[in-house]
C-alpha positions, 0 to 999 in steps of 0.5 A: 342712070349714068348721071346718077353714077357720075354724081355718086362718083363725084361725091365719093371723090369729094369725100376722099379729097376731104379725108386725105387732104387739108382743104380748109386753107384759105387764100385770104391767109396767104394775102394777109401773110403777104401783107404782113411780110410786105409791111414788115419788109418796108419797116426793116428798110426804113430801119436801115435808113434810120441807122444810116445804111443805104440798103440799095447801094449793094455794099456789104452791111455791117450790123451792130448788136442792137440792130440785129436784135431789132431785125430778129424781133421784126421777123418774129412779129411778122411770123406771129401776124402771119400765123394768127391770120392763117389760123383765123381765116382757116377757122372761118373757112372751115366753119363756113363750109362745115369742114373739120380742121384737126384731121389726120391730113392736117397732122401730116401736113403740119409734120411735113411742113415743120421738118424743113422749117425747123431745120431752116430755122436752126440753120438761120440761127447758126448763120446769125451766131456766126454773123453771116447775116447776108445769107439769112434772107436767101436761106429763109426763102429756100427752106420755106419753099422746100417746106411747101413742096414737102407739105403739098401732098396733104393740101391743095396741089397749087401750094407746090407752085408757091413752093417752087417759086420761093425756092427758085427766088431764094437760089437766085438771091444767093448770087445777088448778095446784099439784096436779100431783103428785096428778094425776101419782100418779093417772096414772102410779100408779093408772091404770097399776095398773088398766090392768096388771091388766086387761091381765094378766087379758085376755091372760094 
C-alpha cells in the first residue's frame, strides 16, 4: 500500500511539474547555441584582424561605420541560428516524450525572459547610437543573465545557475574594458556548451 501511495505521489508531482514549468527545453539547444556563438565570436575576431585591429593588445578600438554594420549583422545571424536550434531541439524533445509545448508555463517563461532581453536590447542600441561600443558585450551578458534568472521559475531550476554565471561574467568584464569579445565568447559560447551538455545528461 505504501509503495502504491509513493507511486501516486510521484505521478501527481510529475503532473504538477509539467503543468507549472516548461520542461521541453533540450540541453542540445544550449550546446548548439553555444557552438553558434563560439563560431560567430571567432569570425568577429578574424574580422578585426582583416581590418588591421589587434583585438588582444588591450587598446581602445575605433570602429568605422562599415565594420559596425558587419558586427551587428554577425550578432543577428548568431541570434537567428541559436533561435532556430532552440526551436528545433525543443520540438524534437516534446514529440519524443509527448510533451505539450505551448502551455501557460511556456507563455509565462517567454514573458519573463523577454522583459530583460527587450530592455537590454534597447540599452545596447543606445550604446551603439552613442558609439559606446566597448560596453555592448558586457551589457549583453548582464541582461541575458538577468533574463535567465527571471525566467527560471517557469522552467528547469538549473537555468538560474547559467543566469548567475552570465551575470557575474558580464560584471567582471566591465572592469576589463577592451576584452569584451573574449568574455562574450566564454559566456555565450563555452558556458552554453557546458550547460547544455550537463542538462542533456541530466534530463535526457
